[in-house]
KEDO-894253 format. One line per field, with one value per atom (N, C-alpha, C, O, CB): x, y, z; residue in one letter. Coordinates in pm, 1 decimal, decimal comma, always signed. Glycine has a CB too. Layout:
// KEDO-894253
xx = (X | ...);
yy = (Y | ...);
zz = (Z | ...);
code = (A | ...);
This chain:
// KEDO-894253
xx = (-15862,9 | -15765,3 | -15825,7 | -15758,7 | -15709,5 | -15950,1 | -16015,2 | -16020,0 | -16115,7 | -16155,1 | -15920,2 | -15915,2 | -15877,7 | -15810,0 | -15814,9 | -15923,8 | -15893,2 | -15809,4 | -15841,7 | -16024,4 | -15701,2 | -15610,2 | -15598,2 | -15625,5 | -15472,4 | -15556,5 | -15525,8 | -15385,8 | -15336,1 | -15631,4 | -15323,2 | -15192,8 | -15207,4 | -15307,7 | -15125,0 | -15107,2 | -15096,2 | -15053,1 | -14976,0 | -14994,5 | -15101,9 | -15061,9 | -14915,5 | -14860,1 | -15151,2 | -14853,2 | -14713,6 | -14613,7 | -14493,0 | -14689,7 | -14661,6 | -14572,9 | -14596,5 | -14709,8 | -14592,8 | -14485,9 | -14491,0 | -14390,0 | -14281,4 | -14463,6 | -14425,5 | -14333,4 | -14268,9 | -14338,0 | -14406,6 | -14137,4 | -14063,5 | -13965,8 | -13918,2 | -13988,9 | -13936,4 | -13835,3 | -13709,6 | -13706,1 | -13883,3 | -13607,6 | -13483,8 | -13368,9 | -13337,8 | -13461,0 | -13306,8 | -13193,0 | -13227,7 | -13145,9 | -13070,4 | -13350,1 | -13391,7 | -13439,5 | -13478,8 | -13279,9 | -13436,8 | -13484,8 | -13619,2 | -13643,0 | -13382,0 | -13705,7 | -13834,5 | -13816,0 | -13786,0 | -13947,0 | -13834,6 | -13809,8 | -13939,2 | -14004,9 | -13699,2 | -13974,2 | -14088,0 | -14035,1 | -13951,4 | -14163,4 | -14084,9 | -14040,4 | -14152,1 | -14267,8 | -13996,0 | -14115,0 | -14213,5 | -14155,2 | -14064,5 | -14333,4 | -14208,7 | -14165,2 | -14013,8 | -13952,2 | -14213,1 | -13955,3 | -13811,4 | -13724,5 | -13608,2 | -13772,2 | -13780,7 | -13707,3 | -13731,3 | -13826,6 | -13749,0 | -13642,0 | -13654,2 | -13639,5 | -13554,6 | -13548,2 | -13722,0 | -13722,0 | -13717,5 | -13801,1 | -13847,5 | -13621,2 | -13612,9 | -13708,0 | -13704,0 | -13466,3 | -13793,1 | -13891,9 | -13851,4 | -13797,2 | -14030,4 | -13878,8 | -13857,8 | -13983,8 | -14081,8 | -13823,1 | -13980,2 | -14092,7 | -14223,5 | -14328,7 | -14061,5 | -14217,8 | -14338,1 | -14397,1 | -14517,6 | -14306,7 | -14311,4 | -14357,0 | -14416,7 | -14515,1 | -14242,0 | -14359,2 | -14411,5 | -14551,9 | -14640,4 | -14317,6 | -14572,8 | -14706,2 | -14807,0 | -14918,7 | -14703,2 | -14767,2 | -14857,8 | -14889,4 | -15006,2 | -14795,6 | -14786,1 | -14806,5 | -14899,1 | -14990,6 | -14671,4 | -14874,6 | -14954,0 | -15099,1 | -15184,7 | -14891,3 | -15127,6 | -15264,6 | -15336,5 | -15453,9 | -15264,0 | -15268,5 | -15334,5 | -15398,0 | -15329,5 | -15232,5 | -15529,4 | -15596,4 | -15729,7 | -15804,0 | -15618,7 | -15759,6 | -15886,3 | -16004,8 | -16117,9 | -15912,0 | -15979,8 | -16087,3 | -16059,6 | -16151,5 | -16106,4 | -15934,7 | -15900,5 | -15873,0 | -15798,4 | -15777,5 | -15936,1 | -15908,2 | -15783,3 | -15731,6 | -16028,5 | -15736,2 | -15610,9 | -15619,1 | -15518,3 | -15570,6 | -15736,5 | -15750,7 | -15732,7 | -15674,6 | -15888,5 | -15782,1 | -15765,2 | -15617,7 | -15568,5 | -15847,9 | -15548,7 | -15406,0 | -15327,8 | -15234,2 | -15351,1 | -15365,6 | -15300,3 | -15316,0 | -15220,2 | -15358,3 | -15434,6 | -15457,4 | -15373,5 | -15326,7 | -15605,4 | -15354,8 | -15268,7 | -15125,9 | -15059,9 | -15272,4 | -15078,1 | -14942,5 | -14929,1 | -14829,0 | -14907,0 | -15029,5 | -15026,8 | -15015,6 | -14936,8 | -15152,9 | -15093,8 | -15090,6 | -14960,2 | -14902,9 | -15209,1 | -14913,9 | -14793,0 | -14667,4 | -14581,4 | -14774,8 | -14658,0 | -14536,2 | -14553,0 | -14459,0 | -14490,3 | -14673,4 | -14701,1 | -14655,5 | -14580,5 | -14631,5 | -14702,5 | -14660,6 | -14782,5 | -14896,8 | -14586,1 | -14755,5 | -14862,8 | -14929,1 | -14865,3 | -14808,7 | -15056,9 | -15131,0 | -15069,4 | -15067,0 | -15274,9 | -15019,4 | -14962,6 | -14838,9 | -14816,4 | -14927,1 | -14759,4 | -14640,0 | -14681,5 | -14627,5 | -14547,5 | -14777,5 | -14826,0 | -14887,6 | -14865,7 | -14929,4 | -14963,6 | -15028,1 | -14924,7 | -14938,7 | -15124,1 | -14822,2 | -14715,8 | -14643,6 | -14622,9 | -14614,6 | -14605,4 | -14536,5 | -14625,8 | -14580,1 | -14494,4 | -14752,0 | -14846,4 | -14861,4 | -14851,3 | -14982,8 | -14885,0 | -14903,0 | -14778,4 | -14788,5 | -14938,2 | -14661,8 | -14537,6 | -14522,7 | -14487,7 | -14416,5 | -14549,2 | -14532,5 | -14640,5 | -14611,3 | -14534,6 | -14764,4 | -14870,5 | -14837,8 | -14855,6 | -15005,7 | -14790,3 | -14754,5 | -14642,0 | -14643,0 | -14712,9 | -14544,5 | -14436,6 | -14492,2 | -14458,6 | -14330,0 | -14577,5 | -14634,8 | -14717,5 | -14714,1 | -14721,2 | -14790,2 | -14867,8 | -14773,5 | -14800,1 | -14959,0 | -14663,9 | -14570,8 | -14502,7 | -14463,3 | -14465,6 | -14488,1 | -14426,9 | -14532,7 | -14500,0 | -14328,9 | -14659,3 | -14772,8 | -14784,7 | -14828,4 | -14760,5 | -14745,9 | -14755,2 | -14893,2 | -14932,7 | -14649,1 | -14966,7 | -15102,6 | -15191,0 | -15143,3 | -15105,8 | -15320,8 | -15418,0 | -15539,4 | -15566,8 | -15457,8 | -15610,7 | -15729,2 | -15837,5 | -15865,3 | -15780,3 | -15897,7 | -16001,2 | -16137,5 | -16160,8 | -15992,4 | -16225,6 | -16364,8 | -16438,5 | -16437,0 | -16433,4 | -16503,0 | -16578,1 | -16701,6 | -16776,8 | -16616,9 | -16719,9 | -16835,2 | -16948,5 | -17053,4 | -16796,8);
yy = (+13514,7 | +13586,7 | +13710,3 | +13777,7 | +13495,7 | +13741,7 | +13853,4 | +13980,7 | +14057,6 | +13814,2 | +14002,8 | +14124,7 | +14243,2 | +14229,5 | +14109,8 | +14359,0 | +14484,1 | +14568,6 | +14581,8 | +14560,1 | +14625,4 | +14704,4 | +14846,5 | +14874,5 | +14638,8 | +14935,7 | +15074,6 | +15106,4 | +15043,5 | +15173,2 | +15205,1 | +15253,6 | +15336,6 | +15405,1 | +15336,3 | +15329,5 | +15423,2 | +15558,0 | +15562,6 | +15372,0 | +15665,5 | +15798,0 | +15827,7 | +15925,6 | +15905,2 | +15744,9 | +15765,6 | +15706,8 | +15722,3 | +15705,9 | +15639,7 | +15574,6 | +15627,7 | +15653,0 | +15423,0 | +15643,9 | +15690,3 | +15613,0 | +15580,4 | +15842,6 | +15583,8 | +15520,8 | +15630,1 | +15714,3 | +15416,6 | +15628,5 | +15728,8 | +15660,7 | +15550,4 | +15824,9 | +15727,7 | +15681,7 | +15763,7 | +15884,0 | +15697,5 | +15698,7 | +15766,7 | +15698,7 | +15582,1 | +15764,4 | +15773,5 | +15722,3 | +15590,8 | +15499,0 | +15702,2 | +15583,2 | +15463,9 | +15348,6 | +15244,5 | +15416,9 | +15365,3 | +15261,2 | +15302,7 | +15420,6 | +15235,3 | +15206,1 | +15231,3 | +15211,7 | +15101,9 | +15136,9 | +15320,5 | +15320,4 | +15352,1 | +15452,7 | +15422,1 | +15265,4 | +15289,8 | +15359,5 | +15305,5 | +15156,4 | +15479,9 | +15560,5 | +15570,7 | +15594,8 | +15701,1 | +15551,6 | +15567,7 | +15535,4 | +15453,0 | +15481,2 | +15601,8 | +15579,4 | +15588,4 | +15508,8 | +15444,1 | +15686,4 | +15714,6 | +15600,0 | +15587,5 | +15744,9 | +15516,7 | +15406,6 | +15406,7 | +15466,9 | +15271,4 | +15337,5 | +15326,0 | +15179,7 | +15108,3 | +15413,7 | +15136,4 | +14997,8 | +14998,8 | +15062,7 | +14919,8 | +14928,9 | +14917,1 | +14806,7 | +14695,2 | +14887,4 | +14838,2 | +14741,7 | +14686,4 | +14758,0 | +14806,3 | +14557,1 | +14497,4 | +14518,2 | +14575,9 | +14345,2 | +14470,9 | +14493,0 | +14435,5 | +14498,0 | +14432,2 | +14317,4 | +14254,2 | +14339,5 | +14364,2 | +14112,6 | +14384,0 | +14465,9 | +14597,3 | +14644,3 | +14492,9 | +14656,8 | +14784,1 | +14764,1 | +14846,2 | +14841,0 | +14657,2 | +14630,5 | +14609,3 | +14660,8 | +14507,0 | +14533,7 | +14511,1 | +14643,7 | +14675,4 | +14411,5 | +14721,4 | +14850,0 | +14941,2 | +15002,7 | +14919,8 | +14949,0 | +15038,2 | +14993,6 | +15073,8 | +15047,3 | +14868,6 | +14819,0 | +14811,0 | +14774,4 | +14683,1 | +14844,3 | +14854,8 | +14993,2 | +15094,8 | +14833,1 | +14994,7 | +15123,7 | +15133,6 | +15229,9 | +15150,8 | +15035,8 | +15039,5 | +14992,3 | +14992,3 | +15177,1 | +14951,6 | +14902,6 | +14761,7 | +14680,5 | +14997,6 | +14732,5 | +14600,9 | +14504,7 | +14535,3 | +14609,8 | +14386,3 | +14287,3 | +14208,1 | +14220,0 | +14192,9 | +14128,7 | +14057,6 | +13957,7 | +13931,9 | +13985,9 | +13901,6 | +13810,7 | +13885,7 | +13832,6 | +13741,6 | +14007,7 | +14088,8 | +14121,4 | +14117,1 | +14219,2 | +14153,7 | +14184,7 | +14060,7 | +14070,0 | +14239,6 | +13945,7 | +13820,8 | +13797,8 | +13758,4 | +13701,6 | +13821,6 | +13803,6 | +13900,8 | +13865,4 | +13821,7 | +14019,6 | +14116,9 | +14064,0 | +14075,2 | +14254,8 | +14006,5 | +13949,2 | +13832,9 | +13822,0 | +13902,0 | +13746,8 | +13632,1 | +13679,8 | +13625,9 | +13545,0 | +13779,9 | +13831,5 | +13905,0 | +13888,6 | +13924,8 | +13985,2 | +14065,5 | +13979,6 | +14006,9 | +14163,5 | +13876,1 | +13795,1 | +13657,4 | +13578,0 | +13778,2 | +13629,5 | +13501,7 | +13386,1 | +13298,3 | +13494,5 | +13388,5 | +13287,3 | +13209,6 | +13245,0 | +13353,2 | +13105,1 | +13024,5 | +13101,2 | +13181,7 | +12888,1 | +13074,9 | +13141,6 | +13116,6 | +13206,4 | +13096,0 | +12996,0 | +12963,9 | +13048,4 | +13087,8 | +12815,3 | +13076,0 | +13159,8 | +13303,6 | +13368,6 | +13152,8 | +13353,5 | +13490,8 | +13506,1 | +13606,9 | +13528,2 | +13407,7 | +13413,9 | +13414,7 | +13489,0 | +13295,5 | +13332,9 | +13328,3 | +13462,7 | +13515,7 | +13215,2 | +13517,5 | +13647,0 | +13757,1 | +13840,4 | +13683,5 | +13756,1 | +13855,7 | +13845,7 | +13946,3 | +13838,5 | +13726,3 | +13708,3 | +13748,9 | +13812,6 | +13563,0 | +13712,1 | +13749,4 | +13900,7 | +13954,3 | +13688,5 | +13969,8 | +14114,3 | +14183,3 | +14278,5 | +14167,0 | +14136,4 | +14194,2 | +14179,3 | +14273,2 | +14127,8 | +14061,7 | +14039,2 | +14132,5 | +14183,7 | +13893,1 | +14154,7 | +14248,3 | +14389,3 | +14457,7 | +14246,4 | +14432,9 | +14567,2 | +14585,3 | +14691,5 | +14595,4 | +14483,6 | +14489,1 | +14499,8 | +14575,1 | +14364,1 | +14424,9 | +14423,5 | +14557,8 | +14588,5 | +14317,1 | +14638,6 | +14771,0 | +14881,6 | +15000,3 | +14796,9 | +14841,3 | +14934,7 | +15024,0 | +15138,6 | +15021,2 | +14971,5 | +15047,1 | +15035,0 | +15120,3 | +14999,7 | +14929,6 | +14910,7 | +14864,7 | +14817,4 | +14807,7 | +14880,1 | +14830,8 | +14780,1 | +14822,8 | +14941,1 | +14689,7 | +14634,5 | +14740,6 | +14810,8 | +14510,0 | +14750,4 | +14850,4 | +14789,5 | +14671,4 | +14905,0 | +14871,1 | +14828,7 | +14854,5 | +14966,4 | +14903,2 | +14752,3 | +14766,3 | +14849,7 | +14825,7 | +14627,2 | +14948,8 | +15038,5 | +14999,5 | +15064,0 | +15182,2);
zz = (-7203,8 | -7285,8 | -7349,6 | -7427,8 | -7393,5 | -7318,3 | -7386,6 | -7302,5 | -7311,7 | -7425,7 | -7222,8 | -7142,5 | -7230,2 | -7332,1 | -7026,3 | -7187,2 | -7255,9 | -7160,5 | -7042,5 | -7300,6 | -7213,7 | -7131,1 | -7183,7 | -7300,5 | -7125,6 | -7093,7 | -7127,8 | -7077,2 | -6983,7 | -7067,0 | -7140,4 | -7095,6 | -6968,9 | -6949,0 | -7205,9 | -6885,1 | -6774,3 | -6832,3 | -6928,1 | -6665,2 | -6775,5 | -6823,2 | -6791,4 | -6841,3 | -6761,3 | -6709,7 | -6670,9 | -6770,1 | -6751,8 | -6535,4 | -6874,4 | -6970,4 | -7111,2 | -7151,9 | -6967,3 | -7184,9 | -7323,5 | -7406,4 | -7358,5 | -7332,3 | -7530,1 | -7624,4 | -7708,0 | -7765,4 | -7715,1 | -7714,8 | -7790,7 | -7885,3 | -7858,4 | -7696,2 | -7996,7 | -8091,3 | -8062,5 | -8088,3 | -8242,7 | -8009,6 | -7972,9 | -8046,4 | -8022,0 | -7817,8 | -8136,4 | -8214,7 | -8284,4 | -8290,3 | -8124,0 | -8337,0 | -8411,0 | -8324,9 | -8377,5 | -8494,4 | -8193,7 | -8102,2 | -8044,2 | -8018,2 | -7988,4 | -8024,4 | -7960,9 | -7810,8 | -7764,0 | -8017,9 | -7736,7 | -7593,4 | -7518,8 | -7545,6 | -7556,8 | -7425,8 | -7338,6 | -7214,0 | -7141,8 | -7302,7 | -7190,1 | -7076,8 | -6974,6 | -7008,8 | -7122,8 | -6846,9 | -6741,4 | -6606,7 | -6594,2 | -6767,3 | -6505,1 | -6367,4 | -6352,5 | -6281,7 | -6319,3 | -6420,2 | -6413,6 | -6466,6 | -6428,3 | -6270,8 | -6554,4 | -6615,9 | -6765,9 | -6815,4 | -6554,5 | -6837,9 | -6982,9 | -7022,0 | -6968,6 | -7055,6 | -7114,7 | -7162,2 | -7314,4 | -7378,2 | -7110,5 | -7373,0 | -7518,3 | -7563,4 | -7511,3 | -7564,7 | -7660,1 | -7708,6 | -7844,2 | -7928,4 | -7717,4 | -7864,4 | -7996,3 | -8080,4 | -8033,4 | -7984,5 | -8204,5 | -8296,8 | -8245,1 | -8258,9 | -8431,7 | -8186,0 | -8132,1 | -8020,4 | -8016,9 | -8080,3 | -7930,0 | -7817,4 | -7864,4 | -7807,3 | -7721,7 | -7966,7 | -8019,5 | -8075,5 | -8051,4 | -8129,5 | -8149,1 | -8204,6 | -8092,4 | -8097,7 | -8297,6 | -7991,7 | -7878,5 | -7810,4 | -7787,6 | -7776,8 | -7777,8 | -7710,5 | -7791,8 | -7737,1 | -7686,7 | -7920,7 | -8005,9 | -8019,7 | -8057,1 | -8142,8 | -7990,6 | -8002,0 | -7867,7 | -7862,6 | -8066,6 | -7760,7 | -7630,1 | -7626,9 | -7614,3 | -7508,3 | -7638,4 | -7653,8 | -7580,1 | -7598,9 | -7798,7 | -7497,4 | -7425,8 | -7507,7 | -7459,1 | -7378,3 | -7632,6 | -7720,1 | -7772,1 | -7782,9 | -7837,9 | -7804,0 | -7857,8 | -7742,7 | -7649,8 | -7952,5 | -7751,9 | -7649,0 | -7685,7 | -7796,7 | -7629,8 | -7593,3 | -7614,7 | -7730,1 | -7795,9 | -7488,1 | -7755,6 | -7870,6 | -8002,3 | -8096,9 | -7868,1 | -8008,1 | -8129,3 | -8151,5 | -8264,2 | -8119,8 | -8044,0 | -8055,7 | -8097,7 | -8177,1 | -7922,2 | -8045,2 | -8085,4 | -8235,1 | -8301,6 | -8007,1 | -8288,8 | -8431,7 | -8514,8 | -8623,0 | -8463,9 | -8466,0 | -8534,5 | -8540,4 | -8643,7 | -8462,6 | -8430,7 | -8428,4 | -8526,2 | -8597,0 | -8286,7 | -8530,0 | -8621,5 | -8765,6 | -8843,3 | -8603,9 | -8801,0 | -8938,3 | -8968,4 | -9076,1 | -8962,3 | -8874,5 | -8896,2 | -8910,4 | -8994,1 | -8781,5 | -8828,0 | -8825,6 | -8890,0 | -8892,8 | -8683,8 | -8941,8 | -9006,4 | -8917,1 | -8959,8 | -9144,1 | -8792,7 | -8695,1 | -8645,6 | -8674,2 | -8575,6 | -8572,3 | -8514,6 | -8400,5 | -8332,7 | -8464,4 | -8380,8 | -8273,9 | -8137,9 | -8053,8 | -8273,5 | -8114,6 | -7983,4 | -7953,7 | -7839,3 | -7976,1 | -8056,0 | -8037,6 | -8010,8 | -7921,2 | -8161,9 | -8088,4 | -8068,8 | -7930,1 | -7863,0 | -8177,7 | -7887,8 | -7756,3 | -7643,9 | -7546,8 | -7738,3 | -7657,1 | -7555,6 | -7547,5 | -7438,3 | -7587,6 | -7662,3 | -7664,1 | -7605,6 | -7527,4 | -7808,3 | -7644,3 | -7595,6 | -7444,1 | -7373,9 | -7664,1 | -7394,0 | -7249,5 | -7171,3 | -7066,5 | -7218,5 | -7222,0 | -7153,8 | -7145,9 | -7040,8 | -7225,6 | -7256,8 | -7257,1 | -7174,1 | -7101,8 | -7399,7 | -7183,8 | -7101,0 | -6952,8 | -6875,2 | -7132,4 | -6913,8 | -6773,6 | -6730,0 | -6618,1 | -6751,8 | -6819,2 | -6788,7 | -6770,7 | -6674,0 | -6900,2 | -6864,1 | -6855,6 | -6728,5 | -6666,3 | -6978,2 | -6690,9 | -6566,8 | -6447,0 | -6353,3 | -6553,2 | -6450,3 | -6336,8 | -6314,4 | -6201,9 | -6357,9 | -6419,3 | -6404,8 | -6400,5 | -6404,2 | -6519,9 | -6392,7 | -6386,2 | -6509,3 | -6499,1 | -6263,4 | -6625,4 | -6750,1 | -6813,5 | -6893,0 | -6848,2 | -6778,8 | -6829,7 | -6715,0 | -6611,9 | -6947,3 | -6735,9 | -6639,9 | -6715,8 | -6828,0 | -6538,3 | -6653,7 | -6718,4 | -6725,8 | -6628,6 | -6643,2 | -6842,5 | -6867,4 | -6841,9 | -6867,6 | -7011,6 | -6791,7 | -6774,7 | -6904,4 | -6955,7 | -6655,7 | -6957,8 | -7082,9 | -7055,9 | -6961,5 | -7142,1 | -7142,3 | -7124,9 | -7214,2 | -7212,7 | -7152,0);
code = (M | M | M | M | M | D | D | D | D | D | K | K | K | K | K | I | I | I | I | I | Y | Y | Y | Y | Y | K | K | K | K | K | H | H | H | H | H | S | S | S | S | S | I | I | I | I | I | N | N | N | N | N | F | F | F | F | F | R | R | R | R | R | L | L | L | L | L | R | R | R | R | R | N | N | N | N | N | I | I | I | I | I | A | A | A | A | A | G | G | G | G | G | N | N | N | N | N | K | K | K | K | K | I | I | I | I | I | L | L | L | L | L | L | L | L | L | L | G | G | G | G | G | N | N | N | N | N | E | E | E | E | E | K | K | K | K | K | A | A | A | A | A | Y | Y | Y | Y | Y | T | T | T | T | T | L | L | L | L | L | N | N | N | N | N | D | D | D | D | D | T | T | T | T | T | A | A | A | A | A | V | V | V | V | V | I | I | I | I | I | I | I | I | I | I | W | W | W | W | W | N | N | N | N | N | N | N | N | N | N | I | I | I | I | I | N | N | N | N | N | G | G | G | G | G | R | R | R | R | R | K | K | K | K | K | N | N | N | N | N | S | S | S | S | S | S | S | S | S | S | M | M | M | M | M | I | I | I | I | I | K | K | K | K | K | E | E | E | E | E | I | I | I | I | I | L | L | L | L | L | V | V | V | V | V | K | K | K | K | K | E | E | E | E | E | F | F | F | F | F | N | N | N | N | N | C | C | C | C | C | E | E | E | E | E | E | E | E | E | E | S | S | S | S | S | I | I | I | I | I | A | A | A | A | A | E | E | E | E | E | K | K | K | K | K | D | D | D | D | D | L | L | L | L | L | N | N | N | N | N | N | N | N | N | N | F | F | F | F | F | L | L | L | L | L | N | N | N | N | N | F | F | F | F | F | L | L | L | L | L | I | I | I | I | I | S | S | S | S | S | I | I | I | I | I | N | N | N | N | N | A | A | A | A | A | I | I | I | I | I | F | F | F | F | F | E | E | E | E | E | S | S | S | S | S | Q | Q | Q | Q | Q | V | V | V | V | V | E | E | E | E | E);
């Protein structure tokens, strides 16, 4: 669970009419609060365990719930090529 990811240069998060929209590859995806926090913390430096801890603190939830939400969203982002695994330097 300690993988580190980076954003694809083809995707950007935008605030459009009060909604957080992930734009990329000629598609748009509306993100909820959890997804926005995950996206904003994918930076090539924070591993997935660190992001999970941020979710636990932000939403005052159990680790298992945060981990499930994180894994689901990461898998979605990978499936649309919005993120890729980063090589640790």
